[in-house]
N, C-alpha and C positions, 0 to 999 in steps of 0.2 A: 125325223123319227122322234117321238115323244118319250120322255123319261117315264118308265113304268114301274121299276122295282128297286128296292134295296135288297141286295143279296146278303143274307147272313152267312155265317161260316158253314152251317149245315148245308145250305143251298150250294155254296161254292164247292164243297167237297163232292156232293152228288153230281154236279155239273162236270167237275174235273174227272170224275170216275166214269162219266158217260151213262149215268143212270137214265133209263128210258123215260121215266116220268118227269125228268127235268130237261129233256132235249129241246122242248119248245121254247125254253127261256134263254137259250144260247143266242138267239137272234134278237132278243129284246134289249132296249137301251136301259142299262141298270148302273147303279152305283154301289159302292161299299167303302170300307175304310182300311187303312193299313193294319189296324188291329185285327180285322177279320182275315186279312192276308197272312198275318203272323200266325194265327191259329191254323190256317190252311197249310202253311209252310211246315208247321210242327207236325201235323198229321202225316204228311208225306215223308218227313224225316223219320218219324217213328216207324213208318212202314219201309224204311231203308230205301227210299226213293229220292235221295237228295237232288239229283239232277232234275227230276220232274218238279220237285218243290221249287227249285231256283227258277226254272222256266215259267212256272205258273205265277210266282211272285212278280217276276219281271213283266210278263204279259198283262197281268191283271192290274198292275199298278196304275195304268192309265185310267181306270175307272174309279180310283180312290178320291174321296173328297176329305178335306181337313175336318177335324173335330173341333168345333168352336167351344168357347167357355160356357155359353148358355146351354148347349147340348150336354156338356159334361155335367153341369149342375142339375139339369132336368133328369139325366140318367141316374144320378145318385138318389134323387127324390123318388124316381120310379122303382129303383131297386129296393128302397126302404118300404115303399107302399106295397110291393109284392114280395116281401121278405120270405114269406112261407113258400113261394115258388122257387126260391133259390136261383134267381136269374143272375147271370153274370153281368159285369159292367159292360163288356163288349156287346152283349145282346141288348142291353138297355140303351146303349149309345146308338146302335143300329136302328132300334125301334123308334127312338126319339127323332133320329134323322129322317126316317121314312115319314113320320108324321109332319115334320117341318116342311118336307118337300111335297106332301100330299100324294105319296105313292104307296104301293103295296109293299109290305115287309114279307119277303119270300123266305119261307123256312119249312122245315120238317120237324122242328122241335115242338113236341106236344105241349110244352108249357105255354106256347103262344096260340094254341088252337082256338081259343075263345076270345082272343083280343080282336078289336076292330081293325080293319084295314090290313089284315094278314091273309096272305095266300099260303095256305097250309098244303104242302105236298109231301107225301111219303114216297 
């Protein structure tokens, strides 16, 4: 199976919640980072679902890749370039990784709607 997507936190949340428009992505080979899982964990903690948060963090950790120095620096440059969009470092890191691997950045975040190589799903 070929690597297809980088899952940003928005996509991870929607997949975890079983949103219909994201169901087809559950069978795709995808990657993310521990930072995205940290955000996912926080969302479920905030919703008073600590057990689900822990299960998701553990199960999804297998798809995490490390954040290299070159990705970190490019993410800072991207954040500055698009400062008016108020992109987070986590989102910039994910987008840069998706570009590095030549895969789609899967998100429902409207800030990325017009970026190249983005699969935008609400």
